VMD Tcl script that draws the C-alpha trace (Angstrom):
set ca {
  {0.00 0.00 0.00}
  {1.24 3.50 -0.74}
  {-0.04 6.94 0.19}
  {0.12 10.14 -1.80}
  {0.07 13.50 -0.06}
  {0.09 16.74 -2.05}
  {1.61 19.77 -0.35}
  {0.98 23.09 -2.08}
  {2.78 26.37 -1.39}
  {0.29 29.11 -0.43}
  {2.74 32.04 -0.28}
  {5.41 33.18 2.14}
  {6.17 30.04 4.23}
  {2.63 28.62 4.28}
  {1.76 25.23 2.79}
  {-1.54 23.38 2.46}
  {-1.16 19.62 2.68}
  {-3.82 17.05 1.89}
  {-4.29 13.53 3.18}
  {-5.59 10.34 1.55}
  {-8.79 10.96 3.59}
  {-9.33 14.16 1.58}
  {-8.82 16.46 4.59}
  {-6.28 19.28 4.48}
  {-4.17 21.16 6.99}
  {-2.16 24.35 6.90}
  {1.51 24.35 7.84}
  {3.54 27.45 8.70}
  {6.40 28.50 10.91}
  {6.90 31.07 13.65}
  {7.42 34.79 12.97}
  {11.06 34.53 14.17}
  {11.60 32.06 11.32}
  {9.80 34.23 8.76}
  {6.29 32.76 9.01}
  {2.96 33.94 10.36}
  {2.32 31.14 12.90}
  {-0.92 30.55 10.98}
  {-0.61 26.80 10.70}
  {0.80 23.70 12.30}
  {4.57 23.28 12.60}
  {5.87 20.33 10.54}
  {8.06 18.80 13.25}
  {5.34 19.10 15.91}
  {2.97 17.42 13.45}
  {5.21 14.38 13.66}
  {4.51 14.23 17.40}
  {0.78 14.53 16.66}
  {1.08 11.67 14.17}
  {2.81 9.54 16.77}
  {0.15 10.23 19.40}
  {-2.69 9.81 16.91}
  {-1.38 6.50 15.60}
  {-0.93 5.02 19.05}
  {-4.16 6.55 20.35}
  {-6.19 4.98 17.54}
  {-4.66 1.61 18.40}
  {-5.29 1.93 22.13}
  {-8.91 3.04 21.82}
  {-9.66 0.30 19.27}
  {-8.09 -2.36 21.50}
  {-9.86 -1.13 24.63}
  {-13.20 -1.11 22.80}
  {-12.65 -4.72 21.71}
  {-11.69 -5.62 25.29}
  {-14.78 -3.73 26.56}
  {-12.65 -1.72 28.98}
  {-14.45 1.45 30.11}
  {-12.77 4.83 30.59}
  {-14.23 8.33 30.59}
  {-11.34 10.25 29.03}
  {-7.96 9.62 27.44}
  {-5.17 12.02 26.55}
  {-1.66 11.57 25.18}
  {1.02 14.15 25.97}
  {3.99 13.87 23.63}
  {7.29 15.71 24.13}
  {10.15 15.87 21.65}
  {13.72 17.02 22.28}
  {15.42 18.40 19.17}
  {19.10 18.08 18.38}
  {21.14 21.29 18.58}
  {22.66 20.98 15.11}
  {21.04 20.98 11.68}
  {19.30 19.01 10.43}
  {17.37 19.23 13.70}
  {15.35 16.15 14.57}
  {13.81 14.62 17.68}
  {16.57 12.61 19.38}
  {14.38 11.83 22.40}
  {10.60 11.53 22.55}
  {8.40 10.94 25.59}
  {4.85 9.67 25.18}
  {2.61 9.91 28.25}
  {-0.72 8.08 28.18}
  {-3.30 9.58 30.59}
  {-6.48 7.64 31.35}
  {-9.40 8.98 33.36}
  {-12.30 7.04 34.79}
  {-13.94 5.30 37.71}
  {-12.19 2.07 38.77}
  {-9.84 1.93 35.77}
  {-8.73 -1.58 34.79}
  {-5.00 -0.81 34.91}
  {-3.85 -4.26 33.79}
  {-5.95 -4.30 30.63}
  {-5.19 -0.66 29.85}
  {-1.46 -1.44 30.15}
  {-1.92 -4.43 27.84}
  {-3.64 -2.23 25.21}
  {-0.91 0.43 25.40}
  {1.84 -2.21 25.21}
  {0.24 -3.78 22.13}
  {0.23 -0.40 20.42}
  {3.82 0.40 21.43}
  {5.30 -3.01 20.62}
  {3.19 -4.35 17.77}
  {0.72 -2.08 15.99}
  {1.84 1.56 15.85}
  {3.87 2.03 12.68}
  {4.64 5.66 13.48}
  {6.15 4.54 16.80}
  {8.33 2.09 14.89}
  {9.45 4.86 12.51}
  {10.36 7.12 15.46}
  {12.49 4.33 16.95}
  {14.70 4.52 13.84}
  {15.97 7.98 14.79}
  {15.12 8.67 18.42}
  {14.92 7.18 21.87}
  {11.22 6.73 22.66}
  {10.13 6.68 26.31}
  {6.56 5.82 27.31}
  {4.59 6.01 30.53}
  {1.00 5.39 31.60}
  {-0.84 7.58 34.14}
  {-4.13 6.50 35.72}
  {-6.50 9.16 37.04}
  {-9.31 7.49 38.96}
  {-12.16 9.92 39.48}
}
mol new
graphics top color blue
foreach p $ca { graphics top sphere $p radius 0.5 }
foreach p [lrange $ca 0 end-1] q [lrange $ca 1 end] { graphics top cylinder $p $q radius 0.2 }
display resetview
């Protein structure tokens, strides 16, 4: 399977990029780098892709396992190298689950399956950075 994404320059440092789903997003950079800060930053989008990929896995697995939770959030942090080309040398992915009487064992199993088996973006990140993960349970 292959994907095609078309990224079109919109002027200055702005780019529209599509997705095989047909949706588009605007990318830009900060004013100190010559942009308008009017869109999403390309490197940060990589962190969003990582969280989205793993999050889709985790929610799908938990639904199949019939594990209830009331909310779920992923905080992703990337540390860039100092020299060009700058890339994320270290990434931390924090999984936050909220709910009443969370089933920590099955939630951990779902997260581990995503991290170790299903999330292709996680596997890509491992090729160039150290990926650290943690799970946080917030019983309410």
